[in-house]
N, C-alpha and C positions, 0 to 999 in steps of 0.2 A: 191639834195637828200631831202632837206627840202620841196621843192616844190612837189616832188613825195609823200611825207608823207602827205602833206596837201590834195593833190588830193585823196589819199586813204581814208583819214579821211572823206572828204566831200562825197565821194562815199558811205562809210559805213553808214554815217548819212542819206544819201538819201535813201539807201535801207531800213533802219529801218523805216524812215518816210513813204516810199512807202508801206512797210509791214503793218505798223500801219493803213495807210489809207485803204489798202485792207481789213484788219480785220474789220475795222469800217464799210466799205461799206457792207461787207458780213453780219455782225451782225445787221446792222441798215436798210439796204435796202431790203435784202432778208428775207421774212417772212417764218420761218420754218413750220408754220401751213399750208402753201400751199402744203406741201408734205404729209399731213395726208392720202389722198386717195392712193398715191403711196405706202406708208408704209403699209397700210392695205392690199392692193392688193398683195404685196410681201409676207406678213405674211400668207395670205390665200393660195397663190400659193405654197409656199415652206414648210409650217408647218401645214397646215390645221387648223390654228387658225384664228378666226374672231375677229380682233382688233376693239375696240371702244374707240378711243382716245378722251375722253370727255374734258380733261383739255387742257391748252395751251402748245405748244412747244415754248421754249424761248431760245435765245442766251444770254450769258453774255460775256462782253468784258474786263472789268478791275475790279479788279486786276487779274482776271483769265479769261481764254478763256474756255467757257464751254457751256453746254446745260442742260436744265431742262425740265421735262415733268410732267404734272399734272395727274389727275385721268384717268386711262386707264384700260379697262376691256378686258378680252380675253375669248372667248368661243370656244369650239372645234366643228368644222363643223357648223351644223345648230342647235346645242343644245341650249336650252333656259337657262339651268343652267349655272351659272358662274363657269369657270374653274380657272381663276386667275385674280387678279387685283392689281394695285398699286395706292396708293394715291398721292405720289409725289416721284420723283427721280431727283437727281442732281449730275453732275460730271464736273470737270473742271481742267485745267492746268494753272499754273502761267504764265502770259504773259512775264514779264521782263526776267526771266531766259531762256525762250524759245527763245528770240531774240539772246541769246548768245550760242545757241545749247545745253542747258541743259533742261532736262525734270523734272519739279517739279510739282507733282500732287497737286491739291487743295483738299479740303474735298470731300468725296463721301458720299452721304446720300440716304437712301431709307426708306420711311415710308408708313404705311398702306398696306403692302403686304398681300394679301389674296389668299391662294392656297387651292383648294378643290380637293382631290383625292378620286375617287370612284372606287371600285372593285366589280365585280359580277362574275357569272359563266363564262362569256366570256372573262374576263380579266379586266385590269385597264384602266380607261379613258385616262391616260397619254400615253398609248400605241398607241392611235389613232393620236398622234402628229407625222406627217411625217417628216423624215429627209430631209435636203436640197438636191436638185437634182444636185447641183454643186459639182463636185468631189473635194475632198480636195487635196491640193498639198502635194506630198510626201516629208517628211522631212528626210534628210540624217540621217543615224543612228549615225554618229559621225560628229562633226564640225571640219573642217580642222584646223590644228594647226595655231594659230594666227588669226583665223576668229572669230569675236564676234557674239554671238547669241542675240536674243531679250532680254533674261533675264540678259544679261551682262550690260544692261543700268542701271545706278544707279537710283533707284526709291524709293522715300519716300513719303508716303501719310500722311499728318498731322493728318487726322481723317477720320475714316470710321464708319458710323452710320447706324444701322437698327433699326427702331422705330415702336412700336405699330403694329406688324405684327402677322399673324395668319395662321395656317395650320390645315386643317381638313382631316381626313382619315376615310372613311366609307366602310364597307364590307357588302353588302346586303345579302350575303350568310350565314355568321355566326353571323351577328348582331353587329360586331365590329364598334364602333363609337368613335374615338379619336380626341380630339381637343387640339392643342398646340397653346396657344394664349399669348398675352402680351409679344411677343418676342421682346427683346431689346438687341442690341449689340453695344458696343462702343469700338473702338480700336484707340489708339493714336500712332503717329509716326511709322506707318506700313512700314516695310522694310524687305528686305531679308538678310541683312548683320548682323543686330543686333536684339536681342529679343525686343519685344514691348508689352506693357500692354494691356489687354483685359478685359472688364467687360461685363457680359451677364446675362439676367434673362428671365424666361418664366414660364408659368403655363400649366400643363398637366391635362386633365380631360377625363375620358372615360365613356362608357355606364353603368358602375357599380358605377358611381359617386365617383370614386377614384380621388383625387385631389393632385397634386404634384407641389409645388412652388419651383423653383430652382434659386439660385443666385450664379454666378461664378465670381471669381476674380483671374486672373492668368497673367503670363508673358509668351508669346508665342515665341519660337525660331523656325525658319524655315530655312532649308537648302535643297532647291529643287534639287540641283545637287546630293546630297548624299541621298535624300529621307529620311531625318532625321528631326524629330520634337520633341520639348520639351515643357512641361508645368511646369515651375519651378519658384516659387511654384504654386500649384493649391489649391485654397481655395473654397470649395463648402458648401453652406448652403441650406438645403432642409427641407421643411415642408410637411409631408405626411398626408393627411386627407382622411376619408372615410373607412379606415381599422380599426381604433380604435375610441373610444368615443371622445378622444381629439387628435388633430393633433400631429404627432410625429416630433419633431425637430431633425435634424441630421446635424452635422457639421463634415466636413472632411478636413484634411490637408495632402497633399501628393506631390510628385514629379513624373512626368510622362516623360519617355524618350522612344520614339518610333523610332527605326532604322528599317524602313520597308524593305530596301534592304537586311538587315540581318535577317528579319523575327523575330525581337525581340522587345518586349515592356517590360519596367521595371517600376514598381511602388515602390518607395522607401520612407522611412520616413513617412509611413502612420500613421495617428492618426484619429480614427473615434470615435466620441462621440455621444451617443443617449440615452435618458431616463436614465441617470445616469450610463451608461456603457461606458467603454473606451477600444478600441481595437487598437493595434499597430502592425506593421509588415512591411515586404518587400516581394514583389512578382515579379517574372519574368516569362513571357510567351514567348516561342520560337516556331518556326515552324508555324507561323501564316497562311501561305498559303498552308501548307501541313497537318501535324498532330501536333496539339499543345502539348507542353510539359511545365509543370509548375514546379516551384521551389520557395522556399522562406520559410517564417515563419510568423505565426499569433499568437497573444496572447490577450486574454481578461482578464483584471484585475478583481479580485473578486468584485462581486456586489450583492446587495440585490434584489432578484427577485420580491418581493412584492412592494418594493419601485419603481422599474422600471414599474410595472403594474400601480401603482397609477399615475406615471408620464404621462402615456398615457391615463389616464381616465378610466382604467379598474379596476374591483373589484379585490382585492388581493385574493390569494388562502388561504382559511381557513384551518389551520392545528391544530392538537391537541398539537403540540409543537410550542410554540411561537417563538422559535429560529430556526425553520426549514426554509430553503431556504434563509438564511441570507448570505451565502457565495457560490456563483456560479462563477466558473472560467473555462477558456478554454485556451489551448495552443497546437500548433501542428506545425510540419514541413510539408511543402507542397512539394510533389515530385511525383515520379512514372515515368514509361516509357511514350513514346509518345502516344498521344490520350487517356491519362488517367489523373485522378486527385485524388491523394491519400494523406490522412493525416496520416503520419507515421514518427515518433511516435505521438500519440494523447493522450492527458490527459484532462479529464473533472473532475472538483472538484464540489461535491455537499455536502456542509457542511463538515462533517467528513468522507465522502465517496469519493473514487477515482476510476475513470474508466480510464484504460490505454489500449493501443493497437493500432489498425489501422482501418481506414474506408475510403471509397471514391468510385469513379467511375473508373472502370477498362477499360471501353470502351465507349468513348464519343459518338460514332455513335449509338450504341444500348442502351446506358444509363444503362449498366450492373453495378450493385453496389455490394459492399462487406463490411463486417465488421467482425472484429475478436477482441473482447473486453473482458476485465477482470475487474470485480468490486471486491474490497477487502471485503467490508461489507456494509450493510445498515439496518437501523432500520425503516421499513416502517410505524410503528405505529405513529411515529412523524409526518408523512406526510398525515395521514388519517384525514378526517374532525373531528372536535370536537364532542364529544358525545352529542346527542340531549337531552335536558332536558325534552322533552315531551315523555311520554311513550305511546306505542300503547295500545288501549283498550283491556282489558283481555277477553279471550274467556270463556264463561260459561262452567262449568264442564259438560262433556258429549256431548257438542255441537262442531261441526266442524266449523272452520272458513271459511268465504267465500273465494273461490279461487280467486287469483289475476287475474285481467283482462289482457289478453295477447294482445300486440300490433300487428297490421297488417302492420305497417309502415316498409319500407325497412331498413334493418340493414347494409348491406354490399355495399360499392361502387364498383360495379362489374367492371365498365370501368377502374377504377384505379387499381384494383387488376389484371386485365388482362394485364395491361401495366408494371407490376413489373418484374424486372429481378435482383434478389438478391440472394447472397450466404452469410450466416452470422453465426457467432458463438459468444456465450456469456458465460462466466464463472463467477460465483459469489461465493466468499468465504463463506459468511454467510449472511443470511436474517432473520430478525425477524419481524413478522407481527401478530397482534392480539394474542400475547402470544405464538405463534408457531415459532419455529426456524428451519431453514434448512441450510445445509452446503454442500460444494463441489458440487454446482449445475453446470451442463453443459447443454447448449441448442444449438442446431444446426438446421438451417432451410434453405430452398431455395424456390424460387418462379420464375416461368417462364411461360409466355403465359397463365396466369390464373390458373395454378396449383401450389398450395402452400403446402409445406410439412414441418411438424415439424418432422425431422428425429431423433432427440434425445432431451430428456428432463429428465435428471437423477439427482439424489441427495440423500442426507441423511436427515432424519427428524424423530423426536420422537423415537429415538433409533432404527429406521429402515431405509428403503430406498424406493425410488420410481423410476419408469421409465415410460415414456409416449411417444407415437408417434401419430401423427394426420395428416390428409389430408383435405384440402379444395379445391374442384374443382369448379372454377368459370368460366369455359370455356363455359358453356351453360347458357341459360336464367334462369334455376332453379339450383342454386348451390347445391352441395352435400358435406357432411362432414362425416368423420369417425374418431374414437378415439379408441386407444388401450392403456390401462393404467394398471399398476401393482404396488400395494403398498404392501411392504413386511415387516411383523413383526413390525408394528408401534404401539405405545401406542394410543389406540382409545379414551381415555378419553378427551384429549384436542380437538379432532375433533368433538366429540359429544357435548361438551360444546359450541363450536363455532357454530355448525349447529342448535342445539336445545335450546341454552341458558340455559341449565340445565345439572347438573352432573348426567346423567342417566346411562351411560355405562362406565365400565373400562375393561381393558384387552389388549391383544396383537392381533392385527388384520392383516389379509392378504386379500387383495381385488384385484380381477382381473376383469376389465371392458372392454367389447367390445361393441361399440355403433356406430350407423350411423343414419343420418337424412338428410333431404333435405328441401330446401325453403330459403326464404330471409326475413323472418319476425319472430318475437318472437313466434307468434301463429303457423306458419307453422313448425318451427323447433321443437317445443314441440310436436305438434300433430303427426309429422312424425317420431319421435325418436323411434328407435327400437334397442334392444341390449340384452346383457346377463351379469349378475354380479355373480361371484363366491366369496362368503364371508366366511372367516374363522376367528374364535375367540378362543383364548386360555387364560386360567387363568383369566376369566372375572367375572364381577359382574353386575347384572341388579338391579339398586337401586330402592327401592320403590315397587318392584314386588316380592312377595314370592310365587312361583309356588307350593312349597311343602305345604304351608298352604292352598292354593286354593284347592289342591287335598284333604287335610285333612278335609276341610270344606265340600266338597262333600261327602266324606266317612262318616262323622258323621251324615249328613242328611240321607244318605242311611241306616246307622245302626239304626237310629231312626225309619225308616219305616220297616226295616227287622231285628228285634232283634235277630232272629235265627242266623244271620251271626256273632254274637259275638263269636261263637265257633271257628271262624277262627283266632280271635285276642284275645289271653288270656291276663289277667292282665290289662284290660282297667281301666282308672281312671274315675269313675262315668259313666261308659258305653260309654265314648268318647275317641277318640284319642287325645293326647296332641298336641297343636300347638307350633311352634317355636317362640322364642323371636325376631329373626332377621326379618327385613322387606325386605331383599334382597334375590336374587337368585344367588348362586355361580355356575359358568360355568367352567367345566374342559376344554372342547373343544366343538366347534360348527362349523358345516359346513352348508352352505345354497347356493342354486342356485336360482336365480331370473331372469325373463325375463321382458323386458320393451316394452310395446306397447300401443299406444293410451293414453299416460300419466299415465298408471297404471303399477306398478311393481308387477308381479305375482310371488309369492314365490312357485316355483315348488317343492322344497324339502327343509326340514329343519331337521337336526338331531343334537342332543347335548348330551353330558355326563355331568351330574351335580354332585355335591358333594354327599357323602354317597351312591354312586352307582346308583343314579336316572338317568333316560334317557328320552329324548324328541324326538318326531317325529311330523312333522306338515306341513301344507300348508296354503296359504292365499294370501292376496293382500295388496298393499299400493298405495293410490292415491298420485301421486307426487305433484299435485297442492295444494290440501287442507290438505294433510297429514293425511287423514283418513286411517284406516287400519282395517283388520279383518283376524285373523289367528286362525285356528283350530289346537289344539295340542293334542297329546296323550302322557301321562307321566307315566313312570314306577317308583314306589317308593318301592324298596325292603325292606326298613327299617320298614315298617308298619307290616310285618308279615313274618314268615319263610315259610308259605304255598305258593307254587308257583302259586296257583290260584289267590292270591292277589299280590304277589311280582312281577310276570311276566306280570300282566295285565296292558295295557295302559289305564290309567284313562283319560277321555275326559275333556279338558279345551277349553275355547274360550277366546281369547284375542282380544279385539276390542275397538275402540275409536278414539282419535286423539292424535298425538304426542305431542301436546301442552296441553293436558289434564292431569289429575291426574293419575300417574302410579298405585296408589293403586286401582283404579276402572277398570283397563284394563282387568285383567284376572280373570275369575270366572268359577266354575265348571258348566258343562252342566247338568242341572237337569234331563232332559229326558234321556240323555245317562247314567247317574249314576243310574237312576231307572231301566233302561233296564239291566245294569250290575248287579244290585241287584237281579233281577229276575233270571238271569243266575246262580248266585252264590247260590241262594236258591234251584234251581233245582239240582245243584251239591251236595249241602248239603243233600238234601233229598235222593239222590241216594247213597251217600257214607255213611251217618250216620244212616239213618232211614231204609234203605233196602226195599223201596217200589218200585212197578213198576211205571215207569214214563209215564203218559199219554201224548198224543200228545198235548193236550191243556194246554198251560202254565198257563192260568188263573185258570183252574181247579186244576193244580198242586199246584199253590200258595195257593189256598184255602185249599186243603188237608193238605199241610204242616202246614199252620197256625192252622188248627183244631188239628193236631197231637201235635203241640207245646202246644196248649191250654190244651189238655188232659194231657200231661206230667206235665204242670204247676199245674193243678187241683189235680193230684195225689200227687205231691210234697207238695202242700198246705195241703191236707188231712192228709198226713203223719205227717206234722208239727203239725196239730191240735191234732191228736191222741197222739203224743209224749207229747204235752202240757198237755192233760188230765191225762195222766199217771203220770206225775210229780206232778200235783195238788193233785191227790189222795194220793200220797205218803206223801205229806205234812200234810194231815188231818188224817192220820192213827195214 
C-alpha cells in the first residue's frame, strides 16, 4: 500500500513537472506575435474590423498564466478614421491553484481604451460591424439537476482596472458631439457570491461645453441567477460646469436595489445635497419592461434661494423685501397609475405662502401633464424689484413723449408651445400687488398641439370682480391671439394710479374688452391688434379738469362779443357767469365705446351725465403708444339759464394733449364753435325780441342787430341825460 502511494505521488509530481515544462515551452518557445496576421485576418473576415496590432503580444508564466497586448487599433472596413483602440490590456490566471483544479483569476487591466461612435442619416458606424458567421451553440433552457454550469465555477478576480479611457459620440445630422473621457474604474475582489467595492470616475463634455465630472464609490452586489443587483451604499459626487457661472457641486448618497426579473428598482435612503439645498426620500419604480409605475416620497428642506444662487455664481434675485425667498421648501408623495408620474399630495412653501395640490405627468408616452394647485395667499410686492432711485425725465407741458421702440425679436418659442400637452387649474386665495388686492382667483388652462386656451380666469378685486378668457394659436408660422375680458363694478382709482402714476380718476368702472392680434414680435402684436372696448363709469370724478368752468369760460368770451345775449341770462355778476371753486368734474354715469386699430383707440361714442344736470357727448382718439389724445365734446349746462335755447344747447369743447401732461390744460372751449353759437343766438334774439324780418345773410343780420342795439342804447342814454337836466333845473329854482 505504501509502495502504491509512493508511485501515485511520483506520478502526480511528474505530471505537475510535465505541465510546468509544457507551459514554459509554450510561453517561452512560441512567440504570440507570430499570430498577429492570423488574428487580423479573422477579425476582418468575421467582424469587418481592420486590426492594427502595433504593440507586442506577450505571455506571462509565473505567478500567473496570462497574456498581454500592447497598442492595438481597429478601423471599420477601409475607413481611415479610428473606430476603437486600446493602449494596453492584460489578463491572467494564477498558476499554482490551477495545478490543483482551482481557477483563480489574476488582475485584469485595460488602459487607453478609445472608442469613436459616429451616426448619420444612414445609421451608426457600429452597425457596420458584422456578426460572426459561426452559429452559436444552443444553450439548454434549463440545466439538468445536478449538472453544473460555467457560472458555477467559483471565481474571484482580485482586481479589475480600466484606466484613462475615452468614448466619443458624434451625430452629423443634429450636431451632437459628446465626449466621455478620463474613464477610470477599479474593482477589488470581484466575485458573484459576495458584494465587492467599486470606484469609478469620468468627465462628460458636449457640444454646448457642458462639463460634468463624476466620482462614484459603491459596493456592488451581483446575483446573475436571480438577475438581481445592488449598489449599497452608492456615493456619487458630481461637479457640473457650463450651465452656471460657477460649477455646481452635487453630492448624493443612496441605496439602489434592482430586481430586474421582477421589473423593480428601488432607491432608498436618498440624500441629495447641492448649493445649500438638501433633498431626501425613497423612490420605487416598477414595470420597467412594460409601463413604469412610480411610488415614494421626496422632500427638500427649507433653503435660501438667493444663497443657492450665489453658491453657483449667479446674481441673486433683487426684491423689495429683503426677507423674500428666504424659505423655499418642497415635499411630495410620488404615485399614480402605470405609465404616469404624479406628485400627490404636493406642497411647495414660498416664505409665508403655501401651494398645495397635485401635479405631474399623466401619460409618459405623450408627455401629457396636469396640475391642480391652490395657493393660500401671496404678497407679490415683496418679490418685485426694488424701486429705482432714478426718475424718468419729465415731459414738457403740452408735449407728447416719444413712443417706445417696439422690438421685432421673436417673443414666443413656437416649437416648445406646439409640443405642450397640459391641463391645469390654479386657485389663489389672496394676492396683493402694487397696492391692489385680489381674492378668490380661479384659473384654468389647457394646451394641445400648439393651441393654448385660458378657459377661466375669475376673481374679485377692488370691490368688484373680473373674468377673462384667452386663446393663443401657435399651430401656424404666424401665431394669433384673442382676448375676452370683463371687469365688473371695480374701483377705478387704484387702476388709474397704477397706469398713469397720478390720482386722475375715481369711480366705479365696468369694462368689457374684446381683442385679437397676430404675430410673434412686440411690433407685430401691437400693429395688428384690433378690438373693441365698452367702458362704463358711475359716481366718478375727473381730477384737475373742470368741464363746467371750461364751458363758462367760453360763454363769457361769447357774451363779451355779443352783449345782446345777456338778455338770456339775467342777474349776471359784472356781466359774466360765475366760475366754480372746484377744479374737478363730477360724473354721475358715463358710457363709452372705443375700437382699437393700428395702435390707435378710436372713441366712437361717449356720453355722460354730470352733476347739476349737465350732460356730455363726444368722439375722439387715443394713441396707445405715446398716449396722445384728442376728443371733441358737446356739453349741456342747464344751470346757466332757464331758457332752453341755452340750457339744451351742447356747448363745444376740445380735450387734447398727453395723458402725462397737466389735466388743467387738457380741455378748452372751441372759440370758433362758440362764436358760431353766438351768431345763432343773436339771430334768435332778433327774431323773438326785436320782431324784425330775418335776412338770409347772417353777417347782415348781425350788423342790423348791433345797429338796433346801439340805437336802443343811445335812446336810453338820451333819456338819462334829459332826466339829469330836469333834476338840475329843479335844484337851481
